[in-house]
C-alpha positions as CSV (number, residue, x, y, z in Angstrom):
1,M,-34.6,-39.0,-37.0
2,T,-32.2,-39.3,-33.6
3,R,-32.0,-36.5,-31.5
4,P,-28.4,-34.6,-30.9
5,Y,-29.6,-35.2,-27.1
6,T,-30.1,-37.3,-24.5
7,H,-32.3,-37.9,-21.7
8,I,-32.6,-40.4,-18.8
9,S,-32.6,-41.5,-15.0
10,L,-29.5,-43.7,-14.4
11,A,-31.9,-45.5,-11.6
12,D,-32.9,-46.7,-14.1
13,I,-30.4,-48.1,-15.9
14,E,-29.4,-51.3,-14.6
15,D,-27.1,-52.4,-11.8
16,V,-24.5,-54.2,-13.3
17,A,-22.6,-55.0,-10.1
18,P,-24.5,-58.2,-9.7
19,E,-23.9,-60.2,-12.9
20,R,-20.4,-59.5,-11.7
21,G,-19.9,-61.3,-8.5
22,S,-19.5,-57.6,-6.7
23,G,-24.0,-56.6,-5.8
24,H,-22.7,-57.9,-1.6
25,R,-20.3,-54.2,-2.0
26,W,-21.5,-52.1,-4.1
27,E,-23.9,-51.0,-7.6
28,A,-22.7,-49.8,-10.7
29,R,-24.6,-48.8,-13.7
30,V,-22.9,-47.7,-16.6
31,A,-25.1,-45.0,-18.6
32,R,-22.7,-44.7,-21.6
33,V,-24.6,-46.6,-23.6
34,P,-28.1,-45.9,-22.7
35,L,-27.2,-41.7,-22.9
36,E,-26.3,-43.3,-26.1
37,A,-22.4,-41.3,-25.4
38,T,-20.3,-42.3,-28.4
39,D,-16.9,-40.5,-26.6
40,T,-17.9,-39.9,-23.0
41,G,-18.8,-42.7,-19.8
42,A,-20.7,-41.8,-17.5
43,T,-20.5,-44.2,-14.1
44,Y,-23.0,-43.9,-11.1
45,F,-20.8,-46.1,-8.2
46,R,-23.4,-46.8,-4.7
47,L,-20.7,-48.1,-2.9
48,R,-22.6,-50.5,0.7
49,P,-21.5,-48.3,4.5
50,G,-17.9,-49.1,5.7
51,L,-16.9,-51.5,2.0
52,R,-14.0,-50.6,-0.2
53,S,-15.2,-50.9,-4.1
54,P,-14.4,-55.1,-5.2
55,F,-11.8,-54.3,-8.2
56,A,-8.9,-51.3,-8.2
57,H,-8.7,-50.9,-11.6
58,R,-5.8,-48.0,-14.4
59,H,-6.3,-46.8,-17.4
60,A,-4.0,-46.1,-20.2
61,R,-5.8,-43.5,-22.0
62,A,-8.7,-43.1,-19.9
63,E,-8.7,-39.9,-17.4
64,E,-10.8,-39.8,-15.4
65,V,-13.4,-38.1,-12.7
66,Y,-15.4,-39.2,-9.6
67,V,-17.8,-37.0,-8.5
68,V,-18.9,-37.3,-4.3
69,L,-22.3,-37.1,-5.0
70,S,-23.1,-37.8,-1.0
71,G,-22.0,-40.3,2.0
72,G,-18.5,-40.3,2.0
73,G,-15.3,-42.2,3.0
74,R,-11.1,-43.1,1.4
75,V,-10.7,-42.3,-2.0
76,K,-7.0,-45.0,-2.7
77,L,-5.0,-43.5,-5.7
78,D,-1.2,-45.3,-6.1
79,D,-0.5,-44.9,-2.6
80,D,-2.1,-41.9,-1.4
81,V,-5.1,-42.5,0.9
82,A,-7.9,-39.7,1.6
83,E,-10.7,-38.5,3.1
84,V,-14.0,-37.3,0.6
85,R,-17.2,-36.1,1.1
86,P,-20.3,-34.8,-0.5
87,L,-19.1,-32.4,-3.7
88,D,-15.2,-33.4,-4.4
89,A,-14.1,-33.9,-7.0
90,I,-11.2,-36.1,-7.9
91,R,-9.5,-36.0,-11.8
92,V,-7.9,-39.1,-12.2
93,A,-4.6,-39.7,-14.6
94,P,-5.2,-42.8,-16.5
95,E,-2.0,-44.8,-15.1
96,V,-3.2,-44.1,-11.4
97,V,-4.8,-47.0,-10.2
98,R,-7.8,-46.2,-8.0
99,A,-10.1,-47.8,-5.4
100,F,-13.0,-46.0,-2.9
101,E,-13.7,-46.6,0.7
102,A,-17.2,-46.3,1.8
103,G,-17.7,-44.8,5.9
104,P,-20.5,-45.8,8.2
105,D,-22.9,-43.9,5.8
106,G,-22.2,-45.2,2.3
107,L,-20.2,-43.8,-0.7
108,D,-22.6,-42.7,-3.6
109,L,-20.0,-40.8,-6.0
110,L,-20.2,-40.9,-10.6
111,A,-17.5,-41.1,-12.3
112,F,-17.3,-40.0,-16.0
113,G,-14.0,-38.7,-18.5
114,A,-13.7,-40.4,-22.0
115,H,-14.5,-43.3,-23.7
116,H,-11.1,-45.7,-24.8
117,G,-13.0,-49.3,-25.5
118,G,-11.1,-52.4,-23.5
119,D,-9.0,-49.5,-21.2
120,G,-10.0,-50.8,-18.3
121,E,-7.5,-52.7,-16.4
122,K,-7.4,-54.1,-13.0
123,V,-4.9,-54.3,-11.5
124,D,-3.9,-56.5,-8.0
125,D,-4.0,-54.5,-4.2
126,P,-4.3,-56.2,-1.5
127,W,-6.1,-53.0,-0.4
128,V,-9.5,-53.8,-2.2
129,A,-8.9,-57.5,-0.9
């Protein structure tokens, strides 16, 4: 019988950033499958000090919420750039192009929202180059 809940540690989830060629910039621990979630996605990111996301992206349908857990830095939302600090929550509409930059202490984020498979699209943005 499957339990109606899942309790895991995000620290135990494999960091997929190295296999995707971006391990030098961040850790990315994608939790949807380990959580046995069907309709919700969640990912833990640890952006290394002074570095930016390895890519900018947007979605066709998925609204996302990012919560800053620790550290600080900046978020780029389309053409706007804003400072972020611990416990900031940023809701991003699907069509908005987003990327992050860590400050000197790095930037730990939790991203979550509705899961729509194949919904994400990388966007060329010189800010993350």
